[in-house]
C-alpha positions, 0 to 999 in steps of 0.5 A: 782321728779315725772315722768309722761307720756306726756298725764298725768296730775300730781297734787302735793298736798303739806302737810301743812308743805311743803306749809308753807316752800314754803311760807317762802322761797318765802318771804325770796327770796324777801329780805323783811319780811312779815311785810315789804311786808304788809307795802308796800301793805298798801302804794300801792308801792312795792319795786320790782316786786317780792315783789308785786307778792309774796304779792298776793300769801300769804294767809291772816293772821289768826287774 
């Protein structure tokens, strides 16, 4: 936990591993795989608001 005075702005820059873990946790929380989220995006119909929100937080896949 980071403590900051009310007037301070604290920025946390995650490591690449922390960022990856956060993305994996967000995907898992939806109850879908990334592939399933991708299929929902292609169809233009997400099965939940969380799936929709999570999809737009994911970086594009490296080809």
